[in-house]
N, C-alpha and C positions, 0 to 999 in steps of 0.2 A: 289614281295617284300620280301618274305621269302627265296628266293633262294632255293626252294625245287625242287626235281626231277619232271619234268613235266610229266613223265610217271606214277608217283604215284598219280596223281590227279584223283579224282572220278568224274564220270559224275553224272547227276541227277538220272538216272536209277540205277547206282551202289550204290549211297548213299541211295536211297529208299530200295534197296535190302538188304543192310547191316543193315538198321534199322529193317527190318522185321526179319532178322536172329537173332537179339538181342531180339526183342519183342516176337516172337513166343515161344521160350523156357521159357521166363519169365512167360507169361500168362498160358502156359501149366503147369509149376511147381506150380503156384498159385492155379490152379484148382485142381490138384492132392493133394496138401497139404490140401486144404479145405475138399476134399472127405476123405482123410485119418483121419483127425481130427473128422469128423462126423461118422467114423466107416463104411464107405461104401467100403473100401478096406480091403483085408485080414489083420489080426492083425500082421502078421509077417512083414509087410511093415511099417517101422517107418516113421511118418510124416516128421521128420527132414532129411530124406534121399533125399527129393526133393529139398529143398534149398541148400543142400550140393552138389548135382549134378549140380544145376544151377550155383553155384560159380565156380566149376571146368570147366564147359562149357564156362562161361564168360571169364575166364582166357585164355582159348584156342582161343576164338574168338578175343581177344585183342592182343595176342602174335603171332598168326599165320595168314598169312604166315610169314616166318622169317624176311622178309624185313620190314614188319609193326612192328613186335616186336622189331627189332633192332632200328628202329627210335624212338619208344616209350621209350625204355630203355635209349637211348642216350640223348633224350630230358630231361628226368627226372634226369639223371646224371648231366647234365650241370646246371640244376636248383638247385639241392641239393648241388653241389660243389661250389656254389657262396660263396665268391667272387673270387675264384681261377680260374674260367673260364671266358673268355671274354664274354661280353653280346652283343648279336645281337638282331635284331627285333624279330626273332622267339623265342628265349629263354625267352625274356621279356614278349612276348605275352602269351606263355605257362604258365609262372609263374603267370601272372595275372589271367588266367583262373583257375589255380590250387587253387587260394585263394577262389574261389566260391565252391570248392569241400570239404569244411570243414565237413559238415554233411555227405555226401557220404563216405568220407575217414574214418570217425569215425565208421559208420555202416560197412564199409568193414573190418575194424580191428576186430570188433566183429564177423563178418562172418568167417574171417580167423581162429580165435580162435575156433569158433564153429566147423569148419571143421577139423582142425589139432588135436584137443583134442578128436575127435570122440564123441562130445556131441550130434551130430545128431542121433547117434545110441541108445541113451537113451530114456526112456519114457518121455512124455511131462512134467510131474510133476517133473522130475529130471533135467530138463534143466534150463538154466539161470545163470550158474556159471560164464560164461565169462562176461556177461553184468553186473553182480552184483559184480564182483571182485573189491576190493579196488585198486589193481594195475592198473586196467583199468581206473577207475574214477579219481584217483589221479595222474596218471603218463601218461598213453598212450593217453587218450582223450585230456588232455591239450597240450601235445606235438604235436598231430596231428592238433589241432586247431592253434597252434602258428607257426608250421614249415613252411607252405606256405608263411605266412606273413614275417617270418624271412628271408627266401630265397629271397623274393622280396626286402626286406629292404637291404640286402647285395648286391643285384644286383645294386640297386640305388647308393650305395656307390662305387661300382666298376666303374659304368659309370662316376661318378664324378672324380674318380682317373684317368681314361683314358682320359677324355676330358678336365679336369680342368675347367669345367663350373658348377658353383653352381646351376644354374637354367637350367632345371627343376629337376636335380638329387636330390639335398638335400631337397627341398620342398616335392618331391615325397617320399623320405625316411622318412620324418617326418610324412607323412600320414600313413605309415605302423607302425611307432613307436607308434602313438596315438592308432591305432587299437590294438596293443599289450597290452596297458594298460587295455583295455576292457576285454581281455582274462585273464590277470594276476590277476587283482582284482576280476573278476567274479568267477574264479576257486578257488582262495584261501580264498575268503570270501563269500561263498554261502549263509550263514544264515544272516550275518550282512547286506547284500545288499537287503534283502527282506523288502520293505518299509511298509508292512502291516502285521498285525497279529503277531507281534513280541513283546512279553511281557517280554523278558529277560532283566533285568535291566543292565546286564553287557554290553550290546551293545549300551546303550544310550550315553556313552562318545565317541563312535566311529561313531557318526552320520556323521562325516566329511568323513568317508569312503564311506558311502552311497551317499553323495552329490558329492564326487569326481568321483565315478563310473558313476552316472547319467550324470554328466557333460562330462565325457570322452565318454560316449555312444552317446549323441547327438552331441558332438563336432566331434567325428570320423565320424559319419554318414553325417553330413553337409559338413565336409571337403572332404570326398570322393565323395559326390555328386557334389560339386563345381568343384573338379578336373576332374571328368568325362566330365562335360559340357564345361569347359573353357580350359582344357589342352588336355585330351585324344581325345575328339571329336572336339574341336576348333569350336564350333557352334556359339559362340558369337563374333560379330564384335568388334575388339579392340578399335574402336573409340566410339561405342555405346554399353554399357554393356548389354542392353536388346534386341538388334537387332541381327538377324541371320547374319552369314557371307555371303558375296556375292556369293562366289563360292560354289556350292552345286551340288551333283550328282543326288539327287531326286528333281524332278520338283515341287512337291507339298510340300510346307513348313509345312503343317499340320503334316506330319510324324515326323518332328523334334520336334515340340512342344509336340506331344504325347509321344515321346521318353524321353523328359526331364521330363514330368510329371510322367511317369512310373518309370523312374530311381529314382526320388525323393521318391516315395512311397516304392519301392522294396528295396532301400538301407537300410531302417530301418529294414526290415526283415533279410537282409544279416548280418547286425551287430549283430542282436540277435542270429544268428546261430553260432557266434564265441565263445559263452560260452557254454560248456557242461552243460546240465540241465539248459536251458536258464532261466534267472531271470525275474521276472515280471518288467515291465517298467511303471512308473507312467504315467497315462493318456492313456496308450495303453492296448489292451487286454492281459491278462496273457498268457504267453507262457510256461506253466509248464506241468508236466506230466498228469494232469487231462484233458488237451486238447490234446488228443493223436493224433488228426488229424492235428494239427496246424503245427508241425515241418515238416512232409512230404510235406505239401502244401507250406510252406516257402522255403524248399529246392528245390522243383521243380520250384517255381517262380524265385528263384535266378538263376537257370540254364538258364531259359528263358531270364532273364534280362541280363545275361552274353552273350548269343547269340546275343541279340540286341546290347549290348555294342560292340561286336566284329565287327559288320557291320559298325557302325559309327566310330569305332576306325580305321579300315582299310581305310575307306573313307578319314578320316583326314590325315592318313599317306600317302595316294596316292596324296592328294592335297597339303600337307604341310609336312615339316620335323619336326615332333613334339618332338622328343627326341634325335636328333643329330645322328641318325643311318645312315643317308644319306645326300648328299649335293645338290641334284637336286630336283626340283619340279615335273618334268615330268620323270616318271620312265622308263629307257631304258631296253633293254633285259638283259644286264649285267651291273652291276655298282659296284663301289668301295665304301666300307663303312668306309674307314679310316677317322678319324676325320680331319677336315681341320685345318691348322695352320695359324695363323695370319701372321707370317713371318717365314722364314726358320731358323732364328737365335734362335727361341724358341723351336726347336725340341728336344734339349737336356736340360733337367732340371738341375738346380743347386742343390747341396745338401740341401741348405736351403729351396728351394721350395718343395723338396721331403719330408723333415721333417715336413713342414707346412701342407701339404696335409695329411700326415699320422696322425698328431696330430688332425686334424679336423675330420678325419674319426673315430679315436679312441674315440673322445668326443661324437660323435653321438651314437656309439655302447655302450659307457659307460653310457649314460643317460638311455637307455633301460634296461641295466643290473642293474642300481641303482634302477629303479622303481620296477623291479622284486624282488630285495633284500628287499626293503621296504615292498612290499606286502607280502613276505614270513615271515618277522619278525613280522608283525602285525597280521598274520593269526593264527588260533588255532594251526596249525602244528608248526609254528615258536615259538609260546608261549610255547608249550610243550617242545621244544628243549632248550629254553632259560630260562624257568621258569618265564614266564610273570606273573606279580603280579595280573593282572586283570582277568586272566583266570585260575581259580583254577582247572577247569576240563579239561585243555588242554591235559593232559596225557592220557585222555580217548577218544581221537579223534577216530571217526569212530564208 
């Protein structure tokens, strides 16, 4: 289905071997780091040298051999360059997976700064400049949170442009646009969105921001959950909204019900990871820095959920054409993914049709940009730039 080189496919043994090659250096580095911090190694050995060596080794394992590195770079290039690159099943699948790597990407950026600035060579008490930098918290982290969603959003618009079919391209784009609102308001209004323990009278007139963010949080989570079940997995029979579809590749239907339940629960954790320094959610456990163990657990759970999602996503793609990437239900050895035309006379678009499609795409992107602008104007940063009358301390941000 991905039209990948058959020779690059890994066997079960090769996959297990690669996992061990990744896991062994990580566990060894963790052990040596703990021993260095406990003073059980010579003082000349800095504890930070072990995670720095691990980062360098991981980069080598990902990029070598050259064929693997070329495929990784090529896939990322096609995702980042959306909508200027045509979208196929492989690039859309990789972009979906990349949206689950928000927390790992954020940590990886800190690790890269830690390595490149030689912070690892400093004593432990002198480290932390990368993670505590305002540049990271106010620019790098928000961009890394929003970039995968933005790329997937632009891919959906490109699919609509190429196929001229609003469904499922535009509803799918709306899903990522709603997720963007969670990031934008969560990043620019970290204090105003805290629903408890806030005694600052200046935030009371902005209670609507708190309500809007909570609404977008639950709305985005439920939207993405419903999209997983009804569109990506196509688990529900079109005639009966609560019944499983007739064609299934797993004989035991219990697996499908368990997948739906797990996806519903874990989707809330994924939405929470979209915001750097995750905000507390009313009615849910607080996911702030005092619960240092929560974010790693949520990140690992999201990767497991994405692996489960991939299995059922490819099952649905094998049994159905879910996003217009192919025209046949039974996948042959080679197939053409060119979109089908209703009739030959429609192959060439008129100027009016092209302008109509361009205007519709621009309106979708404009809505997301407008929300970002509103969030910035109403934030302390925007108030400081524009002299917001309700925030007399805006110029002292940070």
